[in-house]
The first five atom37 places (N, CA, C, CB, O) and aatype in JSON, in Angstrom:
{
  "aatype": [12, 11, 9, 10, 19, 10, 2, 7, 9, 2, 10, 2, 12, 13, 7, 11, 1, 3, 14, 0, 5, 18, 7, 16, 16, 16, 10, 0, 6, 9, 3, 3, 1, 10, 1, 16, 10, 7, 0, 6, 10, 7, 0, 6, 9, 16, 0, 13, 5, 16, 2, 13, 6, 7, 0, 12, 4, 6, 1, 9, 8, 0, 0, 13, 0, 6, 3, 13, 3, 0, 19, 10, 9, 2, 0, 7, 0, 17, 16, 8, 18, 15, 18, 7, 9, 1, 3, 0, 10, 0, 9, 10, 16, 19, 14, 9, 9, 6, 10, 8, 12, 15, 2, 19, 8, 0, 1, 6, 14, 13, 1, 8, 19, 15, 19, 13, 0, 3, 19, 19, 11, 7, 5, 9, 4, 7, 13, 7, 0, 3, 15, 18, 10, 10, 0, 10, 1, 0, 0, 19, 15, 0, 19, 5, 14, 11],
  "atom_mask": [
    [1, 1, 1, 1, 1],
    [1, 1, 1, 1, 1],
    [1, 1, 1, 1, 1],
    [1, 1, 1, 1, 1],
    [1, 1, 1, 1, 1],
    [1, 1, 1, 1, 1],
    [1, 1, 1, 1, 1],
    [1, 1, 1, 0, 1],
    [1, 1, 1, 1, 1],
    [1, 1, 1, 1, 1],
    [1, 1, 1, 1, 1],
    [1, 1, 1, 1, 1],
    [1, 1, 1, 1, 1],
    [1, 1, 1, 1, 1],
    [1, 1, 1, 0, 1],
    [1, 1, 1, 1, 1],
    [1, 1, 1, 1, 1],
    [1, 1, 1, 1, 1],
    [1, 1, 1, 1, 1],
    [1, 1, 1, 1, 1],
    [1, 1, 1, 1, 1],
    [1, 1, 1, 1, 1],
    [1, 1, 1, 0, 1],
    [1, 1, 1, 1, 1],
    [1, 1, 1, 1, 1],
    [1, 1, 1, 1, 1],
    [1, 1, 1, 1, 1],
    [1, 1, 1, 1, 1],
    [1, 1, 1, 1, 1],
    [1, 1, 1, 1, 1],
    [1, 1, 1, 1, 1],
    [1, 1, 1, 1, 1],
    [1, 1, 1, 1, 1],
    [1, 1, 1, 1, 1],
    [1, 1, 1, 1, 1],
    [1, 1, 1, 1, 1],
    [1, 1, 1, 1, 1],
    [1, 1, 1, 0, 1],
    [1, 1, 1, 1, 1],
    [1, 1, 1, 1, 1],
    [1, 1, 1, 1, 1],
    [1, 1, 1, 0, 1],
    [1, 1, 1, 1, 1],
    [1, 1, 1, 1, 1],
    [1, 1, 1, 1, 1],
    [1, 1, 1, 1, 1],
    [1, 1, 1, 1, 1],
    [1, 1, 1, 1, 1],
    [1, 1, 1, 1, 1],
    [1, 1, 1, 1, 1],
    [1, 1, 1, 1, 1],
    [1, 1, 1, 1, 1],
    [1, 1, 1, 1, 1],
    [1, 1, 1, 0, 1],
    [1, 1, 1, 1, 1],
    [1, 1, 1, 1, 1],
    [1, 1, 1, 1, 1],
    [1, 1, 1, 1, 1],
    [1, 1, 1, 1, 1],
    [1, 1, 1, 1, 1],
    [1, 1, 1, 1, 1],
    [1, 1, 1, 1, 1],
    [1, 1, 1, 1, 1],
    [1, 1, 1, 1, 1],
    [1, 1, 1, 1, 1],
    [1, 1, 1, 1, 1],
    [1, 1, 1, 1, 1],
    [1, 1, 1, 1, 1],
    [1, 1, 1, 1, 1],
    [1, 1, 1, 1, 1],
    [1, 1, 1, 1, 1],
    [1, 1, 1, 1, 1],
    [1, 1, 1, 1, 1],
    [1, 1, 1, 1, 1],
    [1, 1, 1, 1, 1],
    [1, 1, 1, 0, 1],
    [1, 1, 1, 1, 1],
    [1, 1, 1, 1, 1],
    [1, 1, 1, 1, 1],
    [1, 1, 1, 1, 1],
    [1, 1, 1, 1, 1],
    [1, 1, 1, 1, 1],
    [1, 1, 1, 1, 1],
    [1, 1, 1, 0, 1],
    [1, 1, 1, 1, 1],
    [1, 1, 1, 1, 1],
    [1, 1, 1, 1, 1],
    [1, 1, 1, 1, 1],
    [1, 1, 1, 1, 1],
    [1, 1, 1, 1, 1],
    [1, 1, 1, 1, 1],
    [1, 1, 1, 1, 1],
    [1, 1, 1, 1, 1],
    [1, 1, 1, 1, 1],
    [1, 1, 1, 1, 1],
    [1, 1, 1, 1, 1],
    [1, 1, 1, 1, 1],
    [1, 1, 1, 1, 1],
    [1, 1, 1, 1, 1],
    [1, 1, 1, 1, 1],
    [1, 1, 1, 1, 1],
    [1, 1, 1, 1, 1],
    [1, 1, 1, 1, 1],
    [1, 1, 1, 1, 1],
    [1, 1, 1, 1, 1],
    [1, 1, 1, 1, 1],
    [1, 1, 1, 1, 1],
    [1, 1, 1, 1, 1],
    [1, 1, 1, 1, 1],
    [1, 1, 1, 1, 1],
    [1, 1, 1, 1, 1],
    [1, 1, 1, 1, 1],
    [1, 1, 1, 1, 1],
    [1, 1, 1, 1, 1],
    [1, 1, 1, 1, 1],
    [1, 1, 1, 1, 1],
    [1, 1, 1, 1, 1],
    [1, 1, 1, 1, 1],
    [1, 1, 1, 1, 1],
    [1, 1, 1, 1, 1],
    [1, 1, 1, 1, 1],
    [1, 1, 1, 0, 1],
    [1, 1, 1, 1, 1],
    [1, 1, 1, 1, 1],
    [1, 1, 1, 1, 1],
    [1, 1, 1, 0, 1],
    [1, 1, 1, 1, 1],
    [1, 1, 1, 0, 1],
    [1, 1, 1, 1, 1],
    [1, 1, 1, 1, 1],
    [1, 1, 1, 1, 1],
    [1, 1, 1, 1, 1],
    [1, 1, 1, 1, 1],
    [1, 1, 1, 1, 1],
    [1, 1, 1, 1, 1],
    [1, 1, 1, 1, 1],
    [1, 1, 1, 1, 1],
    [1, 1, 1, 1, 1],
    [1, 1, 1, 1, 1],
    [1, 1, 1, 1, 1],
    [1, 1, 1, 1, 1],
    [1, 1, 1, 1, 1],
    [1, 1, 1, 1, 1],
    [1, 1, 1, 1, 1],
    [1, 1, 1, 1, 1],
    [1, 1, 1, 1, 1]
  ],
  "atom_positions": [
    [[287.0, 49.37, 143.93], [285.8, 49.18, 143.0], [285.19, 48.35, 144.74], [286.11, 47.98, 141.01], [285.82, 47.66, 145.54]],
    [[283.8, 48.8, 144.75], [283.4, 48.19, 145.96], [281.84, 47.39, 145.13], [283.15, 49.56, 147.46], [281.01, 47.66, 144.27]],
    [[282.23, 46.2, 146.16], [280.47, 45.34, 145.27], [280.05, 44.52, 146.42], [280.69, 43.9, 143.51], [280.76, 43.64, 146.89]],
    [[278.68, 44.89, 146.94], [277.56, 44.47, 147.99], [277.12, 43.24, 147.46], [276.29, 45.51, 148.19], [276.65, 43.16, 146.32]],
    [[277.29, 42.01, 148.46], [276.88, 40.75, 147.96], [275.56, 40.6, 149.33], [278.4, 39.41, 147.86], [275.73, 40.63, 150.54]],
    [[274.01, 40.38, 148.38], [273.34, 40.22, 149.61], [272.8, 38.75, 149.46], [272.18, 41.36, 149.87], [272.66, 38.15, 148.39]],
    [[272.53, 38.3, 150.69], [272.06, 36.67, 150.69], [270.46, 36.7, 151.6], [273.52, 35.47, 151.72], [270.29, 36.94, 152.8]],
    [[269.74, 36.46, 150.86], [268.21, 36.35, 151.42], [267.96, 34.76, 152.72], [0.0, 0.0, 0.0], [268.82, 34.23, 153.42]],
    [[266.71, 34.46, 152.61], [266.1, 33.81, 153.69], [266.49, 32.42, 153.3], [264.51, 34.09, 153.89], [266.34, 31.93, 152.18]],
    [[267.02, 31.84, 154.36], [267.46, 30.51, 154.79], [269.1, 30.33, 154.21], [266.33, 29.3, 154.12], [269.71, 29.43, 154.79]],
    [[269.7, 30.92, 153.37], [271.04, 31.04, 152.68], [271.97, 30.92, 153.75], [271.28, 32.4, 151.86], [272.99, 30.27, 153.49]],
    [[271.86, 31.45, 155.03], [272.63, 31.19, 156.41], [273.01, 29.95, 156.58], [271.9, 31.48, 157.61], [274.13, 29.67, 157.01]],
    [[271.71, 28.66, 156.09], [271.66, 27.23, 156.24], [272.73, 26.54, 155.1], [270.04, 26.73, 156.03], [272.91, 25.32, 155.08]],
    [[273.43, 27.48, 154.15], [274.26, 26.52, 153.25], [275.04, 25.7, 154.21], [275.28, 27.29, 152.19], [275.37, 25.92, 155.38]],
    [[275.32, 24.28, 153.08], [275.96, 23.48, 154.23], [275.32, 22.44, 154.93], [0.0, 0.0, 0.0], [275.72, 21.29, 155.08]],
    [[274.25, 22.99, 155.35], [273.56, 22.21, 156.2], [272.39, 21.97, 155.53], [273.37, 22.76, 157.48], [271.89, 20.94, 155.97]],
    [[271.66, 22.5, 154.57], [270.25, 22.47, 153.91], [270.32, 21.98, 152.88], [269.59, 23.59, 153.7], [270.95, 22.62, 152.04]],
    [[269.84, 20.95, 152.55], [269.32, 19.8, 151.31], [270.48, 19.98, 150.64], [267.82, 20.1, 150.24], [270.33, 20.59, 149.58]],
    [[272.14, 19.5, 151.01], [273.25, 19.33, 150.34], [273.24, 18.65, 149.01], [274.02, 18.73, 151.12], [274.05, 18.81, 148.09]],
    [[272.13, 17.8, 149.05], [271.95, 17.2, 147.52], [271.73, 18.2, 146.05], [270.57, 16.29, 147.64], [272.12, 17.96, 144.91]],
    [[270.93, 19.39, 146.59], [270.45, 20.88, 146.02], [271.65, 21.51, 146.24], [269.11, 21.71, 146.78], [272.6, 21.69, 145.48]],
    [[271.53, 21.75, 147.13], [272.93, 23.19, 147.52], [274.65, 23.02, 147.72], [272.6, 23.86, 149.24], [275.57, 23.82, 147.59]],
    [[274.58, 21.52, 148.1], [276.31, 21.02, 148.52], [276.64, 21.19, 149.7], [0.0, 0.0, 0.0], [275.65, 21.07, 150.41]],
    [[277.34, 21.36, 150.15], [278.09, 21.29, 151.67], [278.71, 22.57, 151.75], [279.32, 20.04, 151.91], [279.03, 22.87, 152.9]],
    [[278.97, 23.39, 150.91], [279.88, 24.84, 151.28], [278.76, 25.55, 152.04], [280.51, 25.92, 149.75], [277.58, 25.39, 151.73]],
    [[279.21, 26.41, 153.14], [278.53, 27.11, 154.32], [279.04, 28.71, 153.42], [279.34, 26.65, 156.3], [279.92, 28.88, 152.58]],
    [[278.06, 29.68, 154.03], [277.9, 30.52, 153.36], [279.07, 31.24, 153.58], [276.79, 31.05, 153.5], [279.43, 32.0, 152.68]],
    [[279.95, 31.1, 154.92], [281.14, 31.63, 154.98], [282.1, 31.36, 154.02], [281.58, 31.38, 156.01], [282.78, 32.24, 153.49]],
    [[282.19, 30.06, 153.73], [283.22, 29.66, 152.65], [282.89, 30.35, 151.83], [283.36, 28.37, 152.13], [283.76, 31.22, 151.66]],
    [[281.6, 30.54, 150.79], [281.65, 31.72, 149.88], [281.83, 32.71, 149.88], [281.06, 31.95, 149.46], [282.14, 33.34, 148.87]],
    [[281.67, 33.3, 151.24], [282.11, 34.8, 151.6], [283.87, 34.97, 150.93], [282.04, 35.02, 153.67], [284.47, 35.69, 150.12]],
    [[284.23, 33.58, 152.04], [285.64, 34.16, 151.55], [286.23, 33.77, 150.4], [286.62, 33.9, 152.41], [287.38, 34.14, 150.15]],
    [[285.45, 32.92, 149.46], [286.21, 32.57, 147.97], [285.67, 33.98, 147.53], [285.61, 30.96, 146.85], [286.3, 34.37, 146.54]],
    [[284.9, 34.7, 147.87], [284.42, 36.29, 147.05], [285.17, 36.89, 147.33], [283.2, 37.15, 147.29], [285.61, 37.66, 146.47]],
    [[285.72, 36.91, 148.58], [286.61, 38.3, 148.81], [288.07, 37.58, 148.2], [286.72, 38.96, 150.83], [288.71, 38.3, 147.44]],
    [[288.57, 36.36, 148.47], [289.65, 35.87, 147.69], [289.65, 36.42, 146.22], [289.59, 34.37, 147.68], [290.46, 37.24, 145.78]],
    [[288.68, 35.88, 145.59], [288.46, 36.37, 143.69], [288.23, 38.1, 143.7], [286.55, 35.45, 142.76], [288.6, 38.72, 142.71]],
    [[287.69, 38.72, 144.68], [287.59, 40.18, 144.47], [288.87, 40.73, 144.87], [0.0, 0.0, 0.0], [289.44, 41.61, 144.22]],
    [[289.32, 40.24, 145.91], [291.25, 41.22, 145.96], [292.17, 40.54, 144.32], [292.76, 40.27, 148.16], [293.24, 41.08, 144.05]],
    [[291.73, 39.54, 143.5], [292.25, 39.34, 142.55], [291.88, 40.21, 141.32], [292.11, 38.17, 142.45], [292.56, 40.59, 140.36]],
    [[290.26, 40.45, 141.73], [289.71, 41.18, 140.24], [290.09, 42.77, 140.72], [287.61, 40.91, 139.79], [289.95, 43.74, 139.98]],
    [[290.5, 42.81, 141.86], [290.85, 44.56, 142.24], [288.97, 44.96, 142.95], [0.0, 0.0, 0.0], [288.64, 46.13, 142.78]],
    [[288.14, 44.24, 143.5], [286.84, 44.82, 143.89], [287.15, 44.3, 145.56], [285.25, 44.11, 142.92], [287.91, 43.36, 145.78]],
    [[286.63, 44.86, 146.37], [286.33, 44.99, 148.03], [284.75, 44.48, 147.92], [286.52, 46.89, 148.83], [283.84, 44.93, 147.22]],
    [[284.75, 43.26, 148.96], [283.7, 42.92, 149.0], [282.9, 43.0, 150.22], [283.78, 41.96, 148.57], [283.46, 42.65, 151.26]],
    [[281.37, 43.51, 150.29], [280.79, 43.72, 151.76], [279.56, 42.22, 151.29], [279.91, 45.88, 152.18], [279.03, 42.08, 150.18]],
    [[279.41, 41.44, 152.33], [278.61, 40.86, 152.46], [277.85, 40.58, 153.77], [278.99, 40.14, 151.94], [278.26, 40.42, 154.91]],
    [[276.19, 40.59, 153.06], [275.24, 40.72, 154.21], [273.92, 39.61, 154.08], [274.67, 42.36, 154.21], [273.3, 39.43, 153.03]],
    [[273.63, 38.94, 155.3], [272.69, 37.88, 154.8], [271.41, 37.93, 156.31], [273.76, 36.05, 154.51], [271.75, 37.85, 157.49]],
    [[270.37, 38.04, 155.94], [268.98, 38.21, 156.78], [267.9, 37.14, 156.43], [268.29, 39.7, 156.47], [267.72, 36.74, 155.28]],
    [[267.33, 36.8, 157.31], [266.31, 36.15, 157.09], [264.95, 36.89, 157.2], [266.42, 35.13, 157.86], [263.91, 36.22, 157.18]],
    [[264.91, 38.24, 157.33], [264.01, 39.18, 157.74], [263.72, 40.0, 156.06], [264.78, 40.22, 159.15], [264.77, 40.54, 155.74]],
    [[262.79, 40.18, 155.15], [262.67, 40.82, 154.37], [262.7, 42.66, 154.73], [261.62, 40.18, 153.88], [263.45, 43.39, 154.08]],
    [[261.95, 43.11, 155.62], [262.57, 44.45, 155.87], [263.95, 44.65, 156.24], [0.0, 0.0, 0.0], [264.39, 45.74, 155.88]],
    [[264.72, 43.93, 156.83], [266.08, 44.07, 157.13], [266.68, 44.12, 155.55], [266.66, 42.77, 158.17], [267.3, 45.13, 155.23]],
    [[266.57, 43.39, 154.86], [266.69, 43.48, 153.32], [266.6, 44.65, 152.53], [265.8, 42.77, 152.79], [267.37, 45.19, 151.73]],
    [[265.51, 44.91, 152.93], [265.2, 46.31, 152.08], [265.91, 47.45, 152.78], [263.5, 46.72, 152.0], [266.35, 48.48, 152.27]],
    [[265.94, 47.06, 154.09], [266.53, 48.27, 154.63], [268.29, 48.3, 154.19], [266.23, 48.23, 156.41], [268.91, 49.35, 154.02]],
    [[268.69, 47.42, 154.11], [270.2, 47.37, 153.5], [270.24, 47.69, 151.98], [270.88, 45.84, 153.68], [271.18, 48.31, 151.48]],
    [[269.21, 47.25, 151.32], [269.57, 47.91, 150.04], [269.29, 49.68, 150.05], [268.59, 47.14, 148.83], [269.93, 50.56, 149.47]],
    [[268.33, 49.78, 150.78], [267.79, 51.39, 150.8], [269.57, 52.33, 151.43], [265.95, 51.57, 152.45], [269.97, 53.42, 151.01]],
    [[270.25, 51.47, 152.45], [271.65, 51.92, 152.92], [272.69, 51.72, 151.25], [272.27, 50.62, 154.54], [273.33, 52.71, 150.89]],
    [[272.75, 50.85, 150.65], [273.61, 50.84, 149.66], [273.33, 51.87, 148.89], [273.65, 49.72, 148.99], [274.32, 52.61, 148.92]],
    [[272.64, 52.24, 148.31], [272.06, 53.29, 147.69], [272.7, 54.66, 147.85], [270.8, 53.32, 148.09], [272.74, 55.53, 146.98]],
    [[273.25, 54.74, 149.25], [274.17, 56.26, 149.66], [275.63, 55.81, 150.26], [273.26, 57.34, 151.1], [276.35, 56.49, 150.99]],
    [[275.94, 54.24, 149.66], [277.17, 53.73, 150.19], [278.48, 53.43, 149.11], [276.75, 52.42, 150.9], [279.48, 52.72, 149.18]],
    [[277.87, 54.49, 147.94], [278.85, 54.25, 146.69], [279.26, 52.95, 146.87], [280.15, 55.22, 146.57], [280.22, 52.71, 147.59]],
    [[278.46, 51.82, 146.12], [278.92, 50.4, 145.82], [278.72, 50.69, 144.37], [278.04, 49.0, 146.51], [278.06, 51.68, 144.05]],
    [[279.29, 49.84, 143.41], [279.7, 50.52, 142.34], [278.74, 49.23, 141.53], [281.58, 50.8, 142.11], [278.22, 49.59, 140.48]],
    [[278.47, 47.62, 142.02], [277.78, 46.51, 142.12], [277.01, 46.1, 142.66], [278.13, 45.93, 142.24], [277.26, 46.6, 143.75]],
    [[276.11, 45.49, 142.81], [275.22, 44.76, 143.76], [275.43, 43.4, 142.88], [273.47, 45.43, 143.97], [275.35, 43.37, 141.65]],
    [[275.78, 42.02, 143.91], [275.22, 40.78, 143.75], [273.59, 40.5, 144.61], [276.43, 39.79, 144.28], [273.25, 41.21, 145.55]],
    [[272.94, 39.66, 144.22], [271.79, 39.01, 145.32], [271.45, 37.68, 144.94], [270.33, 39.83, 145.38], [271.07, 37.31, 143.83]],
    [[271.63, 36.97, 146.01], [270.89, 35.65, 145.73], [269.9, 35.87, 147.02], [271.96, 34.05, 145.74], [270.38, 35.75, 148.15]],
    [[268.69, 36.16, 146.87], [267.51, 36.46, 147.91], [266.59, 35.26, 148.03], [266.59, 37.75, 147.44], [265.53, 35.44, 148.62]],
    [[266.9, 33.87, 147.47], [266.5, 32.75, 147.88], [265.19, 32.91, 147.64], [0.0, 0.0, 0.0], [265.0, 33.88, 146.89]],
    [[263.87, 32.19, 148.07], [262.49, 32.43, 147.69], [262.14, 33.58, 147.47], [261.67, 32.04, 148.46], [261.35, 33.8, 146.55]],
    [[262.71, 34.74, 148.36], [262.02, 36.2, 147.59], [261.94, 36.28, 146.5], [262.55, 37.39, 147.71], [260.9, 36.62, 145.94]],
    [[263.22, 35.95, 145.76], [263.31, 36.13, 144.15], [261.9, 35.95, 143.83], [264.33, 34.98, 143.26], [261.45, 36.8, 143.06]],
    [[261.3, 35.29, 144.13], [260.11, 34.55, 143.17], [258.62, 35.5, 143.67], [259.92, 32.44, 143.66], [257.67, 35.48, 142.89]],
    [[258.5, 36.23, 144.87], [257.15, 37.06, 145.28], [257.68, 38.12, 146.05], [255.98, 36.22, 146.17], [256.99, 38.47, 147.01]],
    [[258.84, 38.76, 145.83], [259.0, 39.72, 147.2], [259.14, 40.76, 146.38], [260.31, 39.52, 148.4], [260.3, 40.98, 146.04]],
    [[257.99, 41.74, 145.78], [258.0, 42.55, 145.12], [258.7, 44.45, 146.38], [256.3, 42.26, 144.39], [259.13, 45.57, 146.1]],
    [[258.44, 43.8, 147.45], [258.89, 44.82, 148.21], [260.96, 44.76, 148.04], [0.0, 0.0, 0.0], [261.66, 45.71, 148.38]],
    [[261.29, 44.0, 147.7], [262.62, 44.32, 147.77], [263.32, 44.36, 146.2], [263.3, 43.25, 148.76], [264.48, 44.63, 145.9]],
    [[262.22, 44.0, 145.33], [262.26, 44.55, 143.51], [261.91, 45.51, 143.65], [261.4, 43.98, 142.27], [262.49, 46.18, 142.81]],
    [[260.94, 46.44, 144.52], [261.28, 47.78, 144.84], [262.26, 48.31, 145.39], [260.61, 48.17, 145.39], [262.65, 49.41, 145.01]],
    [[262.73, 47.78, 146.2], [264.03, 48.41, 147.13], [265.34, 48.3, 145.48], [264.61, 46.86, 149.11], [266.01, 49.23, 145.05]],
    [[265.29, 47.04, 145.0], [266.31, 47.17, 144.05], [266.32, 48.05, 143.03], [266.46, 46.17, 143.53], [267.42, 48.49, 142.69]],
    [[265.4, 48.39, 142.5], [265.03, 49.4, 141.55], [265.3, 50.96, 141.62], [263.77, 49.26, 141.46], [265.32, 51.82, 140.74]],
    [[265.54, 51.01, 143.3], [266.22, 52.59, 143.36], [267.91, 52.55, 142.65], [266.35, 53.16, 145.34], [268.27, 53.39, 141.83]],
    [[268.65, 51.6, 143.07], [270.05, 51.7, 142.9], [270.04, 51.7, 141.64], [270.92, 50.73, 143.49], [269.14, 51.33, 140.88]],
    [[271.49, 52.31, 141.32], [271.55, 53.11, 140.04], [272.69, 51.99, 139.53], [272.03, 55.0, 140.15], [272.99, 52.23, 138.36]],
    [[273.24, 51.1, 139.94], [274.38, 50.35, 139.92], [274.08, 48.79, 139.03], [274.82, 50.18, 141.56], [272.92, 48.38, 139.09]],
    [[274.68, 48.3, 138.57], [274.77, 46.84, 137.85], [273.93, 45.72, 138.92], [276.66, 46.33, 137.64], [274.7, 45.57, 139.88]],
    [[272.93, 45.06, 139.1], [272.65, 44.47, 139.9], [272.64, 42.85, 139.26], [271.53, 45.12, 140.45], [271.95, 42.44, 138.32]],
    [[273.71, 42.04, 140.14], [273.42, 40.66, 139.49], [272.59, 39.54, 140.17], [274.67, 40.07, 139.24], [272.87, 39.35, 141.35]],
    [[271.6, 38.74, 139.61], [270.87, 38.14, 141.07], [271.48, 36.56, 140.07], [268.45, 38.55, 141.55], [271.46, 36.16, 138.91]],
    [[271.91, 36.17, 141.3], [272.55, 34.6, 141.37], [271.52, 33.41, 142.38], [274.33, 34.78, 142.26], [270.68, 33.63, 143.25]],
    [[271.95, 32.32, 141.88], [271.31, 30.88, 142.57], [272.36, 29.94, 142.17], [269.66, 30.3, 141.96], [273.01, 29.81, 141.13]],
    [[272.32, 29.11, 143.69], [272.95, 28.14, 143.35], [272.52, 27.01, 142.64], [273.37, 27.86, 144.2], [273.34, 26.39, 141.95]],
    [[271.69, 26.75, 142.68], [270.49, 25.88, 141.85], [270.15, 26.01, 140.74], [269.37, 25.93, 142.23], [270.51, 27.16, 140.49]],
    [[269.58, 25.51, 139.62], [269.27, 26.02, 138.45], [267.46, 25.63, 139.17], [270.12, 25.16, 136.79], [266.89, 24.63, 139.61]],
    [[267.07, 27.2, 138.92], [265.92, 27.26, 139.09], [264.62, 27.3, 138.34], [266.01, 27.9, 139.57], [263.46, 27.52, 138.68]],
    [[265.3, 26.99, 137.05], [264.3, 26.66, 135.79], [264.26, 25.24, 135.67], [264.79, 27.28, 134.31], [263.55, 24.84, 134.74]],
    [[264.78, 24.42, 136.3], [265.15, 22.99, 136.2], [264.01, 22.59, 137.25], [266.89, 22.54, 136.61], [263.52, 21.48, 137.1]],
    [[263.42, 23.57, 138.55], [262.93, 23.28, 139.56], [261.54, 23.55, 139.63], [263.58, 23.76, 140.41], [260.86, 23.63, 138.61]],
    [[261.06, 23.72, 140.82], [259.45, 23.88, 140.83], [258.76, 24.86, 140.27], [258.97, 23.96, 141.99], [259.02, 25.96, 140.75]],
    [[257.63, 24.83, 139.06], [257.63, 25.9, 138.31], [257.18, 27.41, 139.46], [256.49, 25.49, 136.98], [257.27, 28.51, 138.92]],
    [[256.93, 27.39, 140.29], [257.02, 28.84, 140.87], [257.88, 29.61, 141.13], [256.66, 28.98, 141.75], [257.77, 30.8, 141.41]],
    [[259.5, 28.49, 140.98], [260.68, 28.81, 141.11], [261.28, 29.35, 139.54], [261.36, 27.56, 141.77], [262.29, 30.05, 139.45]],
    [[260.5, 28.92, 138.38], [261.24, 29.6, 137.02], [260.74, 31.28, 136.72], [260.72, 28.56, 135.48], [260.73, 31.79, 135.6]],
    [[260.35, 31.93, 137.95], [259.87, 33.49, 137.64], [260.66, 33.99, 138.74], [258.07, 33.94, 137.72], [260.79, 33.36, 139.8]],
    [[261.21, 35.16, 138.49], [262.26, 36.05, 138.81], [261.17, 37.59, 138.89], [263.69, 35.98, 137.44], [260.96, 38.29, 137.91]],
    [[260.67, 37.82, 140.07], [260.41, 39.55, 140.15], [261.24, 40.59, 140.19], [259.82, 39.92, 141.19], [260.87, 41.76, 140.13]],
    [[262.72, 40.1, 140.32], [263.47, 40.94, 140.2], [263.98, 41.04, 138.48], [264.44, 40.66, 141.26], [264.73, 41.98, 138.22]],
    [[263.67, 40.27, 137.56], [264.24, 39.95, 136.49], [264.3, 41.23, 135.78], [263.61, 38.87, 135.84], [265.27, 41.38, 135.03]],
    [[263.3, 42.34, 135.88], [263.45, 43.44, 135.17], [264.05, 44.36, 135.41], [262.69, 43.84, 134.94], [264.06, 45.33, 134.64]],
    [[264.91, 44.32, 136.9], [265.67, 45.25, 137.58], [267.05, 44.99, 137.83], [265.12, 45.49, 138.7], [267.61, 45.65, 138.71]],
    [[267.71, 44.11, 137.19], [268.78, 43.36, 137.33], [269.66, 43.21, 135.94], [268.3, 42.09, 137.87], [268.98, 42.88, 134.97]],
    [[270.69, 43.34, 135.77], [271.59, 43.4, 134.37], [271.32, 42.01, 133.91], [273.4, 43.72, 134.54], [270.89, 41.78, 132.78]],
    [[271.56, 41.13, 134.78], [271.59, 39.58, 134.36], [271.37, 38.01, 135.69], [0.0, 0.0, 0.0], [271.42, 38.08, 136.92]],
    [[271.19, 37.04, 135.01], [270.72, 36.05, 136.17], [271.82, 35.32, 135.91], [269.22, 35.21, 136.14], [272.14, 35.25, 134.72]],
    [[272.61, 34.63, 136.85], [273.5, 33.45, 136.65], [272.92, 31.89, 137.64], [275.18, 34.08, 137.2], [273.32, 32.02, 138.8]],
    [[272.38, 30.98, 137.52], [272.28, 30.01, 138.08], [272.82, 28.47, 137.87], [271.32, 30.13, 138.11], [273.34, 28.01, 136.86]],
    [[272.57, 27.92, 138.93], [272.79, 26.29, 138.71], [274.39, 25.77, 138.52], [0.0, 0.0, 0.0], [274.55, 24.57, 138.27]],
    [[275.44, 26.56, 138.64], [276.85, 26.31, 139.3], [276.93, 26.25, 140.51], [277.75, 27.17, 139.06], [277.99, 26.69, 140.95]],
    [[275.9, 25.69, 141.58], [276.55, 25.79, 142.99], [277.21, 27.09, 143.57], [0.0, 0.0, 0.0], [276.88, 28.24, 143.32]],
    [[278.21, 26.68, 144.41], [278.79, 27.89, 144.96], [279.54, 28.85, 143.71], [279.92, 27.4, 146.15], [279.65, 30.08, 143.81]],
    [[279.91, 28.25, 142.83], [280.54, 28.67, 141.8], [279.73, 29.94, 141.02], [280.76, 27.44, 140.98], [280.23, 30.75, 140.24]],
    [[278.38, 29.86, 141.47], [277.1, 30.73, 140.68], [277.86, 32.04, 141.44], [274.97, 30.31, 141.18], [277.83, 32.95, 140.62]],
    [[278.41, 32.42, 142.46], [278.66, 33.15, 142.89], [280.01, 34.26, 142.72], [278.42, 32.6, 143.63], [280.29, 35.46, 142.79]],
    [[280.58, 32.89, 142.46], [281.99, 33.79, 141.54], [281.89, 34.18, 140.46], [283.21, 33.15, 141.24], [282.35, 35.28, 140.15]],
    [[281.3, 33.43, 139.6], [280.71, 33.67, 138.07], [279.42, 35.23, 138.2], [279.65, 31.77, 137.49], [279.02, 35.94, 137.29]],
    [[279.17, 35.27, 139.33], [278.57, 36.75, 139.43], [279.29, 37.71, 139.8], [277.58, 36.89, 140.23], [278.88, 38.84, 139.53]],
    [[280.2, 37.59, 140.32], [281.07, 38.77, 140.98], [281.9, 39.08, 139.57], [282.2, 38.24, 142.55], [281.93, 40.25, 139.17]],
    [[282.54, 38.11, 138.87], [283.05, 38.14, 137.54], [282.28, 39.28, 136.66], [282.88, 36.68, 136.9], [282.63, 40.4, 136.29]],
    [[281.1, 38.56, 136.5], [279.95, 39.23, 135.36], [279.81, 40.75, 136.13], [278.06, 38.19, 135.26], [279.48, 41.64, 135.34]],
    [[280.0, 41.15, 137.39], [279.72, 42.63, 138.47], [281.14, 42.98, 137.26], [280.05, 42.58, 141.03], [281.18, 43.07, 136.03]],
    [[281.9, 43.05, 138.05], [283.45, 43.58, 137.66], [283.27, 44.06, 136.43], [284.69, 42.46, 137.62], [283.36, 45.26, 136.2]],
    [[282.93, 42.87, 135.22], [282.65, 43.46, 133.84], [281.95, 44.47, 133.59], [282.15, 42.73, 133.11], [282.27, 45.34, 132.78]],
    [[280.87, 44.45, 134.3], [279.63, 45.16, 133.9], [280.38, 46.64, 134.63], [277.88, 44.41, 134.65], [279.99, 47.62, 133.99]],
    [[281.09, 46.94, 135.49], [281.69, 48.25, 135.88], [282.8, 48.52, 135.28], [281.95, 48.39, 137.17], [283.3, 49.62, 135.48]],
    [[283.32, 47.76, 134.56], [284.89, 48.02, 134.29], [284.66, 48.73, 132.84], [286.02, 46.42, 134.23], [284.15, 47.86, 132.15]],
    [[284.8, 49.88, 132.08], [284.97, 50.41, 131.11], [285.08, 49.69, 130.07], [285.73, 51.05, 131.24], [285.77, 48.7, 130.32]],
    [[284.58, 49.74, 128.55], [284.6, 48.62, 127.89], [285.49, 49.4, 126.59], [282.97, 47.89, 127.63], [285.82, 48.75, 125.59]]
  ]
}
């Protein structure tokens, strides 16, 4: 099983950016945890981060042809307004899990809306770095035959 993990704008600053909201875990540490859990679950993890919206769309386009079984995405602020990323995600034919470290529904009103909501299988938020691990478990469950 192959799972693509997409990280958007400003997420390379995890561990430094607003530790009260996002904790002190770095994105590299999250990627390591995902690879460890992925190995336990029989999933190979490919991680990608960019601060450029076009690069995110191009990575999603490439994923269409790369035989991934599922996609995890934490697009950061793009979640709330990027119709370009939303439309790129809609091209994919595999389960997509949206995730956020913070509880976006308990934050500023603009964060309550996800323009991805109608193209993702589900959303996990509010569990800090564990949101990634929960999302990986959800993706593996969505892919495995019932």
